[in-house]
N, C-alpha and C positions, 0 to 999 in steps of 0.2 A: 550871292547863288542863284540858282535858277528855281522857279516857283514850284518844281517838282515835288511832288510828295511821295515819289518812290524810294524806298528806304527798306533796309533790314538790320538785324542785331544779330550778333552771335555772343553768347557769354561763355566765358571759360573760366576756369578756377586752377591756377598753378600753385604746386607745390613750392613755392620761393617766397622769401619777403618783398613786399612791395617796390623797396628801391633797387633789387635785382630784375624785377620784371619792367621797371621805369627804364633803367638803364640798357636792357635788350632793345627797347623802343627808342632810344636817342643817342646811342655810341655806335658811331660808324662800322666800327670791329665786329661789334657783336650782330648789328643789323646784317652786314653782309653775310652772315652764316647760317641765318634762319629765313631770311625776309625774302620767300618764293615758294609757291606752290610745288607739288610733288613733277619730278620730272623736269625741273628748270633751274635755272643757276642766276646768280644776282650777281652782275657786274657792275663798274664805275658807279659805286654809289658815294653818295655826299649827302651829306644832312647838316644843314644850321639851324639847330633848334633854338629857337628864339623868334617872339614876335615878329613878322614880317620875314623872317628868313626862309630860305627856298630850300628843297632837298630835290635828288634827282637818282634815279638809278636804273638801271637796263637789266629786264628778263631775258633769258636765252632759253629757249626750248631747247632740251639736251638733245632729243632725237632728231629735230628738224635744223638748228641752229636759227629758226625764226628770231626776231629782236623785238622787244617792246620797250621802248623808253617810256618812263614812269615819273612822275614827279607832281610839285606842287609848292603851298606855303603855307608856314606856321601861322594861324589864326590866335591861338591861345595857347600858352604854356605855363602851367600851373603844375610846377615839379611833385612829383608822385603821387598825384591827385587827378590830372586832366591834361588831353592833349588834344588838340583840334587842328584838323589840317585840310587845305584842299587837295582832291585827290585825282590825277589822270593824264594828261599830256605835260610834259613838264614845264611849258612856257602857258600853259590855260589859265585865262584871267581868274583869279580866287571867287571872284562874285559869281561866275557860271559855271564852275567844276563841281563835282560831287564832292561832298565833306565827310571826312572821318573824323568821329569824336570817340577818344577813348579815356574810359574813365577806370580809374585804379582804386580799387577797395580793399583796404587790409582785413585780413581773415585771421587773425594769428599768425601762425608763421606761414600761412598760405595769401594768395593774392587772387581776388577776383577781379578780370578784365571783362570790362563790357565796351565790346567792338559795334560801333553805329554808324552805318553809312548811309548817307543820305543824298537822294539824287540819283541813285541808280537802283532799279528791281532786282532782288536777288532771292532765292529759295534753294532749299535743300534739294540737291540733283539735278542743278542747273546745268552740269558741266560748264560754267562759267564762271563770273565773278563771285556770287555766293561759296558757289565748292572751293574757288581758288583762294580765297580768304580764310575758308574753314581748313582748307589744308596747310596754310599758311602758318596759322594759328596752332595747327598740331605740330607743326615744325619749331615754332617757338617754344612749344612746351618742350618737347624732345632734347632742344637746345639748354633750356633750361636745367632740364634733368641730366644733361651730359651723355645723351643717347645718339645714336647715328639719326641722319636726317633722310626721308625720302626725297 
């Protein structure tokens, strides 16, 4: 991975057991429903959740039709506890791409998710990567609760 120390963290607590939150991150059918910021759709999703497995999906901006292919490689897969993967262009080198670490913490009937992205600066209100992931996690929470997504 790049020597960059640019990073940010978003922490959310979901009213769902850890196994369901894990499945939302690792099952293609689940991911296809919520893995996008507001005003964006997710298409052509493929997730091979195992160390060395690759994933890819395409985000399409609903208003403009602009597409953003996204993907990476899984680096760590510890079911129900931790998921680490590179993130960016689908065929980017795992050593040079930003890296996302997801930590799933059981809190009774709830799950605390710590989303950490290293290799890309972001902050609330950036109208870019931080806000996009923040909206995506909002959609995930709505999906888990059976509510409509934005």
